C-alpha positions in Angstrom: 254.8 163.2 151.5 254.1 162.1 148.0 257.7 160.7 147.5 257.0 158.7 150.7 253.8 157.5 149.1 255.7 156.5 146.0 258.2 154.4 148.1 255.3 152.8 150.0 253.4 151.8 146.8 256.5 150.6 145.0 257.6 148.4 147.9 254.1 146.9 148.1 254.0 146.1 144.4 257.5 144.6 144.4 256.4 142.4 147.4 253.3 141.4 145.4 255.3 140.3 142.3 258.0 138.5 144.3 256.0 135.3 144.5 255.4 135.1 140.7 257.2 132.5 138.7 260.0 133.7 136.3 257.6 133.0 133.4 254.9 135.2 135.0 257.3 137.9 136.0 258.5 138.1 132.4 255.2 137.5 130.6 255.0 139.9 127.6 251.9 142.0 127.8 252.8 143.8 124.5 253.4 147.1 126.3 256.4 149.4 126.0 258.2 147.7 128.8 256.7 144.3 128.1 256.3 142.6 131.5 255.8 143.2 135.2 259.5 142.9 135.7 260.3 145.2 132.8 257.8 147.8 133.8 259.0 147.9 137.4 262.7 148.1 136.3 261.7 151.0 134.0 260.3 152.9 137.0 263.3 152.1 139.1 265.6 153.3 136.4 263.6 156.5 135.9 263.6 157.1 139.7 267.4 156.7 139.6 268.0 159.1 136.7 265.6 161.7 138.0 267.3 161.7 141.4 270.6 162.3 139.6 269.1 165.1 137.7 267.5 167.0 140.6 270.6 166.6 142.8 273.1 167.4 140.1 274.8 164.0 140.5 276.3 162.1 137.5 273.5 160.1 135.7 274.0 156.4 135.0 275.7 155.7 131.6 272.7 153.6 130.5 269.1 154.3 131.4 268.6 150.5 132.1 271.4 148.0 132.1 271.1 144.2 131.8 272.0 144.0 135.5 268.9 146.0 136.4 266.6 143.3 135.0 266.4 141.5 138.3 263.9 141.1 141.1 266.8 141.3 143.5 267.6 144.8 142.2 263.9 145.8 142.8 264.0 144.3 146.3 267.4 145.8 147.4 268.5 148.7 145.2 265.2 150.3 144.7 264.3 150.7 148.4 267.7 152.2 149.0 267.2 154.6 146.1 263.7 155.5 147.4 265.3 156.2 150.8 267.8 158.5 149.1 264.9 160.4 147.5 263.2 160.8 150.9 266.5 161.9 152.6 267.1 164.5 149.8 263.5 165.8 150.1 263.9 166.7 153.7 265.7 169.8 152.7 263.1 171.1 150.2 261.3 174.3 151.1 258.5 176.0 149.3 261.0 178.4 147.9 263.4 175.8 146.7 260.6 173.8 145.2 259.9 176.8 142.9 263.5 177.0 141.7 264.3 175.7 138.2 266.4 172.6 137.7 268.3 172.4 134.4 269.0 168.8 133.2 269.6 166.8 130.1 267.5 164.0 128.9 268.9 160.7 127.7 269.5 162.1 124.2 271.4 165.1 125.6 268.7 167.7 125.1 268.7 170.4 127.8 265.6 171.3 129.7 264.7 173.5 132.7 261.7 173.0 134.9 260.7 174.0 138.4 261.7 171.4 140.9 258.1 170.8 142.1 257.1 169.9 138.6 259.9 167.3 138.4 258.9 165.8 141.7 255.3 165.6 140.6 256.4 163.9 137.4 258.4 161.3 139.3 255.4 160.5 141.5 252.9 160.5 138.6 255.2 158.4 136.4 255.5 155.7 139.1 251.7 155.7 139.7 251.1 155.2 136.0 253.4 152.3 135.7 252.3 150.7 139.0 248.8 150.8 137.6 250.0 148.8 134.6 251.7 146.2 136.7 248.5 145.9 138.8 246.6 145.2 135.6 249.2 142.6 134.6 248.7 140.9 138.0 244.9 140.9 137.5 245.3 139.4 134.0 247.3 136.6 135.6 244.5 135.9 138.1 246.3 137.6 141.0 244.9 140.3 143.3 247.2 143.4 143.4 247.9 145.1 146.6 245.9 148.3 147.5 248.0 151.2 146.1 245.6 154.1 146.3 246.9 157.3 147.7 243.9 157.4 150.1 245.0 154.0 151.4 248.4 155.4 152.1 246.9 158.4 153.9 244.8 156.1 156.0 247.7 153.9 156.9 249.8 156.9 157.9 247.0 158.3 160.0 246.5 155.0 161.7 250.3 154.7 162.5 250.3 158.3 163.9 247.4 157.6 166.2 248.5 154.2 167.4 
């Protein structure tokens, strides 16, 4: 459910930044990822590398490539990636969520963590950076979309009950 929330919130925020001018999208806010675009690309790239890690697939050669710095990537490739996360998650059981996943970070250091912790990290990481981008939007005089988890729950409840 929380991976579905992550997809919902990320899509809403990408839709919200889609109307920004290139200057606004790339405005440097003096943060680690600099801009709304840079921050969202960072989350996309992290979602991509973590999916590779938890599934045992080959990780991308670069964490972020020059080609990733595009609104089109966020509008097309990210939703497809988020769909892959949700498809993969369908097979998770309580037992498999407790199993350890061994992976290497981008520097080649090996780690092992229970799967549930890695999933929680992915969700929390996205929430943190979406909050940054929401702040960037406010600083530019925009109103960010509602991204609260409770708003997602309410929307899902409403959809389930017609």
